Biopython code that builds the backbone (N, CA, C, O; Angstrom):
import numpy as np
from Bio.PDB.StructureBuilder import StructureBuilder

atoms = [
    (1, "MET", "N", (4.488, -1.775, 1.624)),
    (1, "MET", "CA", (4.921, -0.805, 2.605)),
    (1, "MET", "C", (6.071, 0.014, 2.020)),
    (1, "MET", "O", (7.088, -0.545, 1.608)),
    (2, "HIS", "N", (5.912, 1.325, 1.983)),
    (2, "HIS", "CA", (6.979, 2.205, 1.525)),
    (2, "HIS", "C", (7.961, 2.389, 2.665)),
    (2, "HIS", "O", (7.584, 2.371, 3.837)),
    (3, "ILE", "N", (9.229, 2.567, 2.309)),
    (3, "ILE", "CA", (10.254, 2.654, 3.349)),
    (3, "ILE", "C", (11.240, 3.758, 3.022)),
    (3, "ILE", "O", (11.516, 4.033, 1.854)),
    (4, "ASN", "N", (11.759, 4.377, 4.038)),
    (4, "ASN", "CA", (12.825, 5.351, 3.889)),
    (4, "ASN", "C", (14.148, 4.603, 4.014)),
    (4, "ASN", "O", (14.534, 4.205, 5.113)),
    (5, "LEU", "N", (14.833, 4.411, 2.914)),
    (5, "LEU", "CA", (16.057, 3.611, 2.911)),
    (5, "LEU", "C", (17.219, 4.276, 3.624)),
    (5, "LEU", "O", (18.208, 3.621, 3.952)),
    (6, "GLU", "N", (17.104, 5.575, 3.866)),
    (6, "GLU", "CA", (18.186, 6.253, 4.575)),
    (6, "GLU", "C", (18.392, 5.631, 5.955)),
    (6, "GLU", "O", (19.511, 5.606, 6.468)),
    (7, "LYS", "N", (17.320, 5.135, 6.549)),
    (7, "LYS", "CA", (17.430, 4.510, 7.860)),
    (7, "LYS", "C", (18.260, 3.231, 7.807)),
    (7, "LYS", "O", (18.883, 2.845, 8.796)),
    (8, "LEU", "N", (18.264, 2.575, 6.643)),
    (8, "LEU", "CA", (18.987, 1.319, 6.491)),
    (8, "LEU", "C", (20.330, 1.481, 5.774)),
    (8, "LEU", "O", (21.032, 0.495, 5.548)),
    (9, "ALA", "N", (20.683, 2.691, 5.424)),
    (9, "ALA", "CA", (21.856, 2.942, 4.591)),
    (9, "ALA", "C", (23.136, 2.361, 5.172)),
    (9, "ALA", "O", (23.994, 1.895, 4.422)),
    (10, "ASN", "N", (23.280, 2.379, 6.474)),
    (10, "ASN", "CA", (24.509, 1.881, 7.096)),
    (10, "ASN", "C", (24.376, 0.455, 7.597)),
    (10, "ASN", "O", (25.270, -0.048, 8.278)),
    (11, "ASP", "N", (23.289, -0.191, 7.273)),
    (11, "ASP", "CA", (23.016, -1.540, 7.745)),
    (11, "ASP", "C", (23.033, -2.510, 6.566)),
    (11, "ASP", "O", (21.999, -2.721, 5.932)),
    (12, "GLY", "N", (24.185, -3.099, 6.262)),
    (12, "GLY", "CA", (24.272, -4.041, 5.158)),
    (12, "GLY", "C", (24.706, -3.380, 3.866)),
    (12, "GLY", "O", (25.285, -2.294, 3.861)),
    (13, "GLN", "N", (24.410, -4.062, 2.771)),
    (13, "GLN", "CA", (24.795, -3.600, 1.439)),
    (13, "GLN", "C", (23.570, -3.607, 0.526)),
    (13, "GLN", "O", (22.603, -4.333, 0.756)),
    (14, "TRP", "N", (23.641, -2.776, -0.516)),
    (14, "TRP", "CA", (22.541, -2.662, -1.472)),
    (14, "TRP", "C", (22.989, -3.176, -2.832)),
    (14, "TRP", "O", (24.075, -2.843, -3.306)),
    (15, "ILE", "N", (22.153, -3.979, -3.446)),
    (15, "ILE", "CA", (22.425, -4.534, -4.782)),
    (15, "ILE", "C", (21.400, -3.954, -5.744)),
    (15, "ILE", "O", (20.195, -4.001, -5.501)),
    (16, "PHE", "N", (21.905, -3.408, -6.837)),
    (16, "PHE", "CA", (21.052, -2.859, -7.884)),
    (16, "PHE", "C", (20.763, -3.975, -8.881)),
    (16, "PHE", "O", (21.687, -4.635, -9.357)),
    (17, "ALA", "N", (19.495, -4.188, -9.198)),
    (17, "ALA", "CA", (19.092, -5.226, -10.151)),
    (17, "ALA", "C", (18.291, -4.586, -11.282)),
    (17, "ALA", "O", (17.543, -3.633, -11.061)),
    (18, "TYR", "N", (18.453, -5.115, -12.489)),
    (18, "TYR", "CA", (17.760, -4.582, -13.662)),
    (18, "TYR", "C", (16.917, -5.676, -14.306)),
    (18, "TYR", "O", (17.201, -6.866, -14.170)),
    (19, "LEU", "N", (15.892, -5.253, -14.998)),
    (19, "LEU", "CA", (14.963, -6.159, -15.675)),
    (19, "LEU", "C", (15.481, -6.492, -17.070)),
    (19, "LEU", "O", (15.836, -5.604, -17.845)),
    (20, "TYR", "N", (15.517, -7.792, -17.375)),
    (20, "TYR", "CA", (15.905, -8.241, -18.710)),
    (20, "TYR", "C", (15.069, -9.466, -19.053)),
    (20, "TYR", "O", (15.159, -10.493, -18.379)),
    (21, "LYS", "N", (14.264, -9.361, -20.089)),
    (21, "LYS", "CA", (13.403, -10.450, -20.563)),
    (21, "LYS", "C", (12.583, -11.066, -19.434)),
    (21, "LYS", "O", (12.502, -12.286, -19.295)),
    (22, "GLY", "N", (11.978, -10.195, -18.633)),
    (22, "GLY", "CA", (11.065, -10.648, -17.599)),
    (22, "GLY", "C", (11.690, -11.106, -16.295)),
    (22, "GLY", "O", (10.968, -11.509, -15.383)),
    (23, "GLU", "N", (13.002, -11.057, -16.178)),
    (23, "GLU", "CA", (13.703, -11.462, -14.960)),
    (23, "GLU", "C", (14.588, -10.324, -14.478)),
    (23, "GLU", "O", (15.095, -9.537, -15.278)),
    (24, "TYR", "N", (14.770, -10.241, -13.172)),
    (24, "TYR", "CA", (15.679, -9.240, -12.606)),
    (24, "TYR", "C", (17.034, -9.887, -12.344)),
    (24, "TYR", "O", (17.122, -11.000, -11.827)),
    (25, "TYR", "N", (18.086, -9.162, -12.712)),
    (25, "TYR", "CA", (19.459, -9.645, -12.555)),
    (25, "TYR", "C", (20.254, -8.650, -11.724)),
    (25, "TYR", "O", (20.167, -7.439, -11.924)),
    (26, "ALA", "N", (21.025, -9.178, -10.796)),
    (26, "ALA", "CA", (21.887, -8.340, -9.969)),
    (26, "ALA", "C", (22.991, -7.758, -10.844)),
    (26, "ALA", "O", (23.630, -8.479, -11.610)),
    (27, "GLU", "N", (23.209, -6.460, -10.725)),
    (27, "GLU", "CA", (24.242, -5.804, -11.523)),
    (27, "GLU", "C", (25.445, -5.395, -10.691)),
    (27, "GLU", "O", (26.584, -5.663, -11.072)),
    (28, "ASP", "N", (25.201, -4.748, -9.554)),
    (28, "ASP", "CA", (26.336, -4.222, -8.800)),
    (28, "ASP", "C", (25.908, -3.905, -7.374)),
    (28, "ASP", "O", (24.723, -3.731, -7.087)),
    (29, "ILE", "N", (26.891, -3.833, -6.491)),
    (29, "ILE", "CA", (26.678, -3.340, -5.140)),
    (29, "ILE", "C", (26.832, -1.825, -5.227)),
    (29, "ILE", "O", (27.827, -1.325, -5.752)),
    (30, "ILE", "N", (25.852, -1.104, -4.715)),
    (30, "ILE", "CA", (25.818, 0.347, -4.924)),
    (30, "ILE", "C", (25.636, 1.105, -3.613)),
    (30, "ILE", "O", (25.314, 0.535, -2.570)),
    (31, "SER", "N", (25.854, 2.410, -3.711)),
    (31, "SER", "CA", (25.454, 3.305, -2.622)),
    (31, "SER", "C", (24.075, 3.850, -3.009)),
    (31, "SER", "O", (23.729, 3.903, -4.189)),
    (32, "LEU", "N", (23.313, 4.242, -2.030)),
    (32, "LEU", "CA", (21.966, 4.745, -2.310)),
    (32, "LEU", "C", (21.984, 6.021, -3.135)),
    (32, "LEU", "O", (21.015, 6.312, -3.836)),
    (33, "ASP", "N", (23.067, 6.786, -3.066)),
    (33, "ASP", "CA", (23.163, 8.025, -3.846)),
    (33, "ASP", "C", (23.073, 7.766, -5.345)),
    (33, "ASP", "O", (22.590, 8.620, -6.089)),
    (34, "SER", "N", (23.524, 6.615, -5.795)),
    (34, "SER", "CA", (23.506, 6.328, -7.235)),
    (34, "SER", "C", (22.090, 6.186, -7.779)),
    (34, "SER", "O", (21.898, 6.242, -8.994)),
    (35, "LEU", "N", (21.107, 6.006, -6.927)),
    (35, "LEU", "CA", (19.726, 5.884, -7.384)),
    (35, "LEU", "C", (19.189, 7.206, -7.926)),
    (35, "LEU", "O", (18.161, 7.225, -8.602)),
    (36, "TYR", "N", (19.868, 8.295, -7.638)),
    (36, "TYR", "CA", (19.431, 9.594, -8.140)),
    (36, "TYR", "C", (19.900, 9.850, -9.573)),
    (36, "TYR", "O", (19.746, 10.955, -10.092)),
    (37, "SER", "N", (20.474, 8.822, -10.209)),
    (37, "SER", "CA", (20.848, 8.949, -11.615)),
    (37, "SER", "C", (19.907, 8.137, -12.515)),
    (37, "SER", "O", (20.187, 7.955, -13.700)),
    (38, "LEU", "N", (18.814, 7.659, -11.964)),
    (38, "LEU", "CA", (17.833, 6.898, -12.741)),
    (38, "LEU", "C", (16.885, 7.835, -13.474)),
    (38, "LEU", "O", (16.513, 8.888, -12.957)),
    (39, "GLU", "N", (16.500, 7.442, -14.684)),
    (39, "GLU", "CA", (15.526, 8.223, -15.437)),
    (39, "GLU", "C", (14.111, 7.835, -15.002)),
    (39, "GLU", "O", (13.842, 6.686, -14.652)),
    (40, "TYR", "N", (13.224, 8.819, -15.034)),
    (40, "TYR", "CA", (11.838, 8.611, -14.628)),
    (40, "TYR", "C", (11.191, 7.453, -15.385)),
    (40, "TYR", "O", (10.607, 6.563, -14.767)),
    (41, "ILE", "N", (11.286, 7.455, -16.713)),
    (41, "ILE", "CA", (10.550, 6.474, -17.528)),
    (41, "ILE", "C", (10.959, 5.046, -17.198)),
    (41, "ILE", "O", (10.108, 4.157, -17.156)),
    (42, "ASP", "N", (12.247, 4.810, -16.962)),
    (42, "ASP", "CA", (12.702, 3.457, -16.624)),
    (42, "ASP", "C", (12.176, 3.038, -15.260)),
    (42, "ASP", "O", (11.795, 1.885, -15.058)),
    (43, "THR", "N", (12.158, 3.972, -14.337)),
    (43, "THR", "CA", (11.646, 3.686, -13.000)),
    (43, "THR", "C", (10.135, 3.444, -13.063)),
    (43, "THR", "O", (9.625, 2.524, -12.425)),
    (44, "LYS", "N", (9.437, 4.256, -13.817)),
    (44, "LYS", "CA", (7.982, 4.106, -13.984)),
    (44, "LYS", "C", (7.647, 2.745, -14.592)),
    (44, "LYS", "O", (6.625, 2.149, -14.253)),
    (45, "ASN", "N", (8.500, 2.254, -15.483)),
    (45, "ASN", "CA", (8.274, 0.971, -16.155)),
    (45, "ASN", "C", (8.806, -0.225, -15.357)),
    (45, "ASN", "O", (8.908, -1.328, -15.893)),
    (46, "ASN", "N", (9.142, -0.012, -14.087)),
    (46, "ASN", "CA", (9.611, -1.081, -13.201)),
    (46, "ASN", "C", (10.837, -1.807, -13.747)),
    (46, "ASN", "O", (10.926, -3.032, -13.666)),
    (47, "GLU", "N", (11.779, -1.050, -14.301)),
    (47, "GLU", "CA", (12.986, -1.636, -14.880)),
    (47, "GLU", "C", (14.020, -2.036, -13.832)),
    (47, "GLU", "O", (14.967, -2.758, -14.143)),
    (48, "TYR", "N", (13.847, -1.570, -12.583)),
    (48, "TYR", "CA", (14.875, -1.791, -11.575)),
    (48, "TYR", "C", (14.295, -2.293, -10.256)),
    (48, "TYR", "O", (13.128, -2.070, -9.932)),
    (49, "GLN", "N", (15.152, -2.973, -9.519)),
    (49, "GLN", "CA", (14.858, -3.346, -8.143)),
    (49, "GLN", "C", (16.093, -3.054, -7.299)),
    (49, "GLN", "O", (17.199, -2.891, -7.815)),
    (50, "LEU", "N", (15.878, -2.993, -6.014)),
    (50, "LEU", "CA", (16.956, -2.805, -5.053)),
    (50, "LEU", "C", (16.872, -3.959, -4.066)),
    (50, "LEU", "O", (15.826, -4.195, -3.461)),
    (51, "TRP", "N", (17.986, -4.680, -3.906)),
    (51, "TRP", "CA", (18.017, -5.835, -3.014)),
    (51, "TRP", "C", (18.911, -5.497, -1.829)),
    (51, "TRP", "O", (19.984, -4.917, -1.999)),
    (52, "HIS", "N", (18.468, -5.860, -0.632)),
    (52, "HIS", "CA", (19.237, -5.571, 0.572)),
    (52, "HIS", "C", (19.886, -6.847, 1.109)),
    (52, "HIS", "O", (19.228, -7.864, 1.325)),
    (53, "TRP", "N", (21.197, -6.754, 1.314)),
    (53, "TRP", "CA", (21.940, -7.853, 1.919)),
    (53, "TRP", "C", (22.385, -7.410, 3.297)),
    (53, "TRP", "O", (22.938, -6.313, 3.388)),
    (54, "PRO", "N", (22.207, -8.128, 4.346)),
    (54, "PRO", "CA", (21.909, -9.565, 4.414)),
    (54, "PRO", "C", (20.443, -9.922, 4.635)),
    (54, "PRO", "O", (20.123, -11.106, 4.740)),
    (55, "SER", "N", (19.540, -8.941, 4.709)),
    (55, "SER", "CA", (18.144, -9.253, 5.049)),
    (55, "SER", "C", (17.425, -10.051, 3.964)),
    (55, "SER", "O", (16.495, -10.802, 4.256)),
    (56, "GLY", "N", (17.866, -9.885, 2.686)),
    (56, "GLY", "CA", (17.197, -10.555, 1.577)),
    (56, "GLY", "C", (15.968, -9.812, 1.083)),
    (56, "GLY", "O", (15.241, -10.317, 0.228)),
    (57, "GLU", "N", (15.729, -8.617, 1.611)),
    (57, "GLU", "CA", (14.561, -7.850, 1.191)),
    (57, "GLU", "C", (14.749, -7.345, -0.243)),
    (57, "GLU", "O", (15.829, -6.899, -0.630)),
    (58, "ILE", "N", (13.674, -7.430, -1.008)),
    (58, "ILE", "CA", (13.666, -6.974, -2.397)),
    (58, "ILE", "C", (12.672, -5.824, -2.497)),
    (58, "ILE", "O", (11.514, -5.946, -2.099)),
    (59, "TYR", "N", (13.144, -4.716, -3.033)),
    (59, "TYR", "CA", (12.345, -3.497, -3.122)),
    (59, "TYR", "C", (12.059, -3.138, -4.574)),
    (59, "TYR", "O", (12.933, -3.225, -5.436)),
    (60, "LYS", "N", (10.842, -2.739, -4.820)),
    (60, "LYS", "CA", (10.441, -2.140, -6.084)),
    (60, "LYS", "C", (10.841, -0.670, -6.004)),
    (60, "LYS", "O", (10.635, -0.027, -4.975)),
    (61, "ILE", "N", (11.406, -0.139, -7.074)),
    (61, "ILE", "CA", (11.744, 1.283, -7.147)),
    (61, "ILE", "C", (10.728, 1.936, -8.084)),
    (61, "ILE", "O", (10.581, 1.526, -9.236)),
    (62, "GLU", "N", (10.043, 2.936, -7.588)),
    (62, "GLU", "CA", (9.046, 3.610, -8.415)),
    (62, "GLU", "C", (9.083, 5.110, -8.137)),
    (62, "GLU", "O", (9.544, 5.537, -7.078)),
    (63, "PRO", "N", (8.598, 5.907, -9.084)),
    (63, "PRO", "CA", (8.571, 7.355, -8.844)),
    (63, "PRO", "C", (7.474, 7.712, -7.842)),
    (63, "PRO", "O", (6.453, 7.031, -7.747)),
    (64, "ASP", "N", (7.704, 8.779, -7.107)),
    (64, "ASP", "CA", (6.731, 9.209, -6.100)),
    (64, "ASP", "C", (5.600, 10.052, -6.678)),
    (64, "ASP", "O", (4.665, 10.409, -5.962)),
    (65, "ARG", "N", (5.679, 10.374, -7.982)),
    (65, "ARG", "CA", (4.642, 11.197, -8.601)),
    (65, "ARG", "C", (4.677, 11.018, -10.110)),
    (65, "ARG", "O", (5.651, 10.516, -10.670)),
    (66, "GLU", "N", (3.612, 11.432, -10.748)),
    (66, "GLU", "CA", (3.564, 11.481, -12.210)),
    (66, "GLU", "C", (4.260, 12.762, -12.660)),
    (66, "GLU", "O", (4.258, 13.762, -11.943)),
    (67, "VAL", "N", (4.849, 12.725, -13.841)),
    (67, "VAL", "CA", (5.483, 13.924, -14.395)),
    (67, "VAL", "C", (4.882, 14.231, -15.763)),
    (67, "VAL", "O", (4.219, 13.387, -16.367)),
    (68, "GLU", "N", (5.119, 15.426, -16.233)),
    (68, "GLU", "CA", (4.659, 15.819, -17.562)),
    (68, "GLU", "C", (5.435, 15.041, -18.616)),
    (68, "GLU", "O", (6.549, 14.588, -18.354)),
    (69, "SER", "N", (4.866, 14.884, -19.789)),
    (69, "SER", "CA", (5.503, 14.089, -20.855)),
    (69, "SER", "C", (6.883, 14.634, -21.227)),
    (69, "SER", "O", (7.749, 13.866, -21.645)),
    (70, "LYS", "N", (7.098, 15.919, -21.086)),
    (70, "LYS", "CA", (8.411, 16.492, -21.403)),
    (70, "LYS", "C", (9.485, 16.060, -20.403)),
    (70, "LYS", "O", (10.677, 16.214, -20.668)),
    (71, "ASP", "N", (9.067, 15.521, -19.262)),
    (71, "ASP", "CA", (10.011, 15.143, -18.209)),
    (71, "ASP", "C", (10.189, 13.640, -18.048)),
    (71, "ASP", "O", (10.744, 13.202, -17.040)),
    (72, "ILE", "N", (9.736, 12.833, -19.007)),
    (72, "ILE", "CA", (9.806, 11.385, -18.804)),
    (72, "ILE", "C", (11.240, 10.847, -18.749)),
    (72, "ILE", "O", (11.469, 9.765, -18.210)),
    (73, "TYR", "N", (12.190, 11.580, -19.292)),
    (73, "TYR", "CA", (13.592, 11.149, -19.220)),
    (73, "TYR", "C", (14.364, 11.887, -18.124)),
    (73, "TYR", "O", (15.591, 11.808, -18.061)),
    (74, "ALA", "N", (13.653, 12.589, -17.281)),
    (74, "ALA", "CA", (14.286, 13.402, -16.241)),
    (74, "ALA", "C", (14.860, 12.546, -15.120)),
    (74, "ALA", "O", (14.325, 11.493, -14.774)),
    (75, "LEU", "N", (15.957, 13.027, -14.570)),
    (75, "LEU", "CA", (16.509, 12.463, -13.346)),
    (75, "LEU", "C", (15.714, 13.034, -12.178)),
    (75, "LEU", "O", (15.024, 14.040, -12.344)),
    (76, "PRO", "N", (15.792, 12.423, -11.009)),
    (76, "PRO", "CA", (15.010, 12.946, -9.881)),
    (76, "PRO", "C", (15.258, 14.431, -9.603)),
    (76, "PRO", "O", (14.313, 15.203, -9.439)),
    (77, "ASN", "N", (16.513, 14.818, -9.552)),
    (77, "ASN", "CA", (16.860, 16.217, -9.308)),
    (77, "ASN", "C", (17.589, 16.746, -10.530)),
    (77, "ASN", "O", (18.480, 16.085, -11.065)),
    (78, "ASN", "N", (17.213, 17.926, -10.966)),
    (78, "ASN", "CA", (17.902, 18.534, -12.101)),
    (78, "ASN", "C", (18.021, 20.030, -11.864)),
    (78, "ASN", "O", (17.699, 20.515, -10.779)),
    (79, "LYS", "N", (18.473, 20.753, -12.854)),
    (79, "LYS", "CA", (18.742, 22.182, -12.654)),
    (79, "LYS", "C", (17.492, 23.003, -12.347)),
    (79, "LYS", "O", (17.601, 24.125, -11.850)),
    (80, "THR", "N", (16.311, 22.463, -12.633)),
    (80, "THR", "CA", (15.086, 23.189, -12.310)),
    (80, "THR", "C", (14.509, 22.788, -10.948)),
    (80, "THR", "O", (13.488, 23.328, -10.523)),
    (81, "GLY", "N", (15.154, 21.853, -10.273)),
    (81, "GLY", "CA", (14.680, 21.421, -8.954)),
    (81, "GLY", "C", (14.389, 19.939, -8.926)),
    (81, "GLY", "O", (14.942, 19.173, -9.715)),
    (82, "THR", "N", (13.535, 19.542, -8.033)),
    (82, "THR", "CA", (13.163, 18.133, -7.904)),
    (82, "THR", "C", (11.993, 17.839, -8.827)),
    (82, "THR", "O", (10.917, 18.419, -8.683)),
    (83, "THR", "N", (12.210, 16.933, -9.780)),
    (83, "THR", "CA", (11.160, 16.542, -10.710)),
    (83, "THR", "C", (10.338, 15.400, -10.122)),
    (83, "THR", "O", (9.109, 15.397, -10.198)),
    (84, "TRP", "N", (11.027, 14.447, -9.544)),
    (84, "TRP", "CA", (10.399, 13.299, -8.893)),
    (84, "TRP", "C", (11.442, 12.681, -7.968)),
    (84, "TRP", "O", (12.624, 13.008, -8.065)),
    (85, "LEU", "N", (11.022, 11.801, -7.083)),
    (85, "LEU", "CA", (11.947, 11.110, -6.194)),
    (85, "LEU", "C", (11.665, 9.615, -6.230)),
    (85, "LEU", "O", (10.515, 9.201, -6.376)),
    (86, "PRO", "N", (12.712, 8.802, -6.098)),
    (86, "PRO", "CA", (12.464, 7.358, -6.054)),
    (86, "PRO", "C", (11.774, 6.981, -4.745)),
    (86, "PRO", "O", (12.093, 7.508, -3.679)),
    (87, "ARG", "N", (10.831, 6.067, -4.851)),
    (87, "ARG", "CA", (10.106, 5.542, -3.697)),
    (87, "ARG", "C", (10.343, 4.037, -3.673)),
    (87, "ARG", "O", (10.420, 3.401, -4.724)),
    (88, "PHE", "N", (10.458, 3.478, -2.499)),
    (88, "PHE", "CA", (10.843, 2.085, -2.354)),
    (88, "PHE", "C", (9.762, 1.313, -1.622)),
    (88, "PHE", "O", (9.320, 1.710, -0.544)),
    (89, "THR", "N", (9.344, 0.215, -2.214)),
    (89, "THR", "CA", (8.306, -0.622, -1.628)),
    (89, "THR", "C", (8.839, -2.045, -1.545)),
    (89, "THR", "O", (9.260, -2.617, -2.551)),
    (90, "ILE", "N", (8.822, -2.615, -0.341)),
    (90, "ILE", "CA", (9.275, -3.990, -0.199)),
    (90, "ILE", "C", (8.235, -4.907, -0.840)),
    (90, "ILE", "O", (7.044, -4.819, -0.541)),
    (91, "ILE", "N", (8.704, -5.791, -1.728)),
    (91, "ILE", "CA", (7.779, -6.667, -2.444)),
    (91, "ILE", "C", (8.026, -8.145, -2.173)),
    (91, "ILE", "O", (7.182, -8.988, -2.477)),
    (92, "ASN", "N", (9.200, -8.461, -1.594)),
    (92, "ASN", "CA", (9.524, -9.864, -1.375)),
    (92, "ASN", "C", (10.744, -9.951, -0.463)),
    (92, "ASN", "O", (11.448, -8.965, -0.246)),
    (93, "THR", "N", (10.975, -11.141, 0.061)),
    (93, "THR", "CA", (12.202, -11.442, 0.781)),
    (93, "THR", "C", (12.724, -12.768, 0.247)),
    (93, "THR", "O", (12.010, -13.771, 0.255)),
    (94, "ASP", "N", (13.966, -12.771, -0.215)),
    (94, "ASP", "CA", (14.592, -13.985, -0.737)),
    (94, "ASP", "C", (16.058, -13.956, -0.326)),
    (94, "ASP", "O", (16.924, -13.536, -1.094)),
    (95, "LYS", "N", (16.322, -14.408, 0.890)),
    (95, "LYS", "CA", (17.683, -14.356, 1.430)),
    (95, "LYS", "C", (18.669, -15.150, 0.582)),
    (95, "LYS", "O", (19.805, -14.718, 0.390)),
    (96, "GLU", "N", (18.254, -16.289, 0.081)),
    (96, "GLU", "CA", (19.159, -17.130, -0.711)),
    (96, "GLU", "C", (19.589, -16.432, -2.007)),
    (96, "GLU", "O", (20.776, -16.383, -2.330)),
    (97, "LYS", "N", (18.632, -15.905, -2.727)),
    (97, "LYS", "CA", (18.917, -15.220, -3.993)),
    (97, "LYS", "C", (19.819, -14.000, -3.779)),
    (97, "LYS", "O", (20.789, -13.797, -4.509)),
    (98, "VAL", "N", (19.487, -13.200, -2.775)),
    (98, "VAL", "CA", (20.243, -11.982, -2.505)),
    (98, "VAL", "C", (21.644, -12.325, -2.008)),
    (98, "VAL", "O", (22.614, -11.683, -2.412)),
    (99, "ASP", "N", (21.763, -13.319, -1.143)),
    (99, "ASP", "CA", (23.074, -13.723, -0.632)),
    (99, "ASP", "C", (23.957, -14.255, -1.752)),
    (99, "ASP", "O", (25.134, -13.901, -1.832)),
    (100, "LEU", "N", (23.406, -15.095, -2.612)),
    (100, "LEU", "CA", (24.178, -15.629, -3.735)),
    (100, "LEU", "C", (24.645, -14.501, -4.652)),
    (100, "LEU", "O", (25.798, -14.488, -5.083)),
    (101, "SER", "N", (23.766, -13.566, -4.946)),
    (101, "SER", "CA", (24.134, -12.430, -5.799)),
    (101, "SER", "C", (25.218, -11.580, -5.150)),
    (101, "SER", "O", (26.165, -11.156, -5.813)),
    (102, "PHE", "N", (25.077, -11.333, -3.854)),
    (102, "PHE", "CA", (26.079, -10.546, -3.141)),
    (102, "PHE", "C", (27.443, -11.232, -3.180)),
    (102, "PHE", "O", (28.457, -10.583, -3.437)),
    (103, "ARG", "N", (27.472, -12.533, -2.929)),
    (103, "ARG", "CA", (28.745, -13.261, -2.938)),
    (103, "ARG", "C", (29.378, -13.273, -4.329)),
    (103, "ARG", "O", (30.595, -13.140, -4.453)),
    (104, "LYS", "N", (28.572, -13.429, -5.368)),
    (104, "LYS", "CA", (29.108, -13.438, -6.737)),
    (104, "LYS", "C", (29.654, -12.078, -7.134)),
    (104, "LYS", "O", (30.732, -11.989, -7.721)),
    (105, "ILE", "N", (28.925, -11.024, -6.821)),
    (105, "ILE", "CA", (29.409, -9.679, -7.153)),
    (105, "ILE", "C", (30.679, -9.372, -6.366)),
    (105, "ILE", "O", (31.633, -8.821, -6.915)),
    (106, "SER", "N", (30.694, -9.722, -5.094)),
    (106, "SER", "CA", (31.883, -9.490, -4.264)),
    (106, "SER", "C", (33.089, -10.234, -4.817)),
    (106, "SER", "O", (34.198, -9.698, -4.825)),
    (107, "SER", "N", (32.886, -11.458, -5.278)),
    (107, "SER", "CA", (33.982, -12.242, -5.864)),
    (107, "SER", "C", (34.498, -11.596, -7.137)),
    (107, "SER", "O", (35.705, -11.550, -7.374)),
    (108, "LEU", "N", (33.576, -11.096, -7.959)),
    (108, "LEU", "CA", (33.988, -10.429, -9.196)),
    (108, "LEU", "C", (34.796, -9.180, -8.896)),
    (108, "LEU", "O", (35.777, -8.890, -9.580)),
    (109, "LYS", "N", (34.389, -8.450, -7.885)),
    (109, "LYS", "CA", (35.101, -7.219, -7.526)),
    (109, "LYS", "C", (36.497, -7.510, -6.983)),
    (109, "LYS", "O", (37.397, -6.675, -7.076)),
    (110, "LYS", "N", (36.664, -8.697, -6.418)),
    (110, "LYS", "CA", (37.973, -9.080, -5.893)),
    (110, "LYS", "C", (38.849, -9.697, -6.971)),
    (110, "LYS", "O", (39.977, -10.104, -6.692)),
    (111, "GLY", "N", (38.348, -9.774, -8.198)),
    (111, "GLY", "CA", (39.135, -10.274, -9.313)),
    (111, "GLY", "C", (39.032, -11.769, -9.524)),
    (111, "GLY", "O", (39.770, -12.323, -10.338)),
    (112, "LYS", "N", (38.153, -12.427, -8.824)),
    (112, "LYS", "CA", (37.964, -13.862, -9.039)),
    (112, "LYS", "C", (37.123, -14.054, -10.288)),
    (112, "LYS", "O", (36.414, -13.142, -10.715)),
    (113, "SER", "N", (37.200, -15.219, -10.862)),
    (113, "SER", "CA", (36.529, -15.457, -12.138)),
    (113, "SER", "C", (35.164, -16.109, -11.966)),
    (113, "SER", "O", (34.773, -16.942, -12.784)),
    (114, "THR", "N", (34.438, -15.746, -10.923)),
    (114, "THR", "CA", (33.078, -16.272, -10.729)),
    (114, "THR", "C", (32.157, -15.568, -11.696)),
    (114, "THR", "O", (32.091, -14.339, -11.720)),
    (115, "LYS", "N", (31.444, -16.341, -12.493)),
    (115, "LYS", "CA", (30.515, -15.758, -13.452)),
    (115, "LYS", "C", (29.260, -15.318, -12.717)),
    (115, "LYS", "O", (28.689, -16.087, -11.943)),
    (116, "LEU", "N", (28.833, -14.096, -12.951)),
    (116, "LEU", "CA", (27.620, -13.585, -12.332)),
    (116, "LEU", "C", (26.434, -14.079, -13.144)),
    (116, "LEU", "O", (26.218, -13.650, -14.277)),
    (117, "ALA", "N", (25.690, -14.964, -12.564)),
    (117, "ALA", "CA", (24.505, -15.490, -13.208)),
    (117, "ALA", "C", (23.411, -15.555, -12.173)),
    (117, "ALA", "O", (23.662, -15.484, -10.970)),
    (118, "HIS", "N", (22.210, -15.691, -12.652)),
    (118, "HIS", "CA", (21.099, -15.680, -11.692)),
    (118, "HIS", "C", (20.420, -17.007, -11.665)),
    (118, "HIS", "O", (19.460, -17.194, -10.918)),
]
sb = StructureBuilder()
sb.init_structure("model")
sb.init_model(0)
sb.init_chain("A")
sb.init_seg("    ")
for serial, (resi, resn, name, xyz) in enumerate(atoms, 1):
    if name == "N":
        sb.init_residue(resn, " ", resi, " ")
    sb.init_atom(name, np.array(xyz, "f"), 0.0, 1.0, " ", f" {name:<3s}", serial, name[0])
structure = sb.get_structure()
């Protein structure tokens, strides 16, 4: 199911996760605006996920369209207009994983020495 995340923007927090050696790792708590700095090719290759706290929902981030080969490194919006837009599909719910990641990132931001691990 594709979802418009703007509806959920003020409900909870968003965690950006990246793919490394076949596993997704929580990187940071983000605003949805930061998703417009992703390159098409990384999004097309499923390099990222978006996790919602406190619901535990895990979203796949994918482009809403194919682009020409000259635009594979394009950001969603650029000086020529909209090249592509991120689309979000809920793929799983894991409240425990998302909650643990949120608490670890929050602790790191507060200066505590909690190691962020997955």
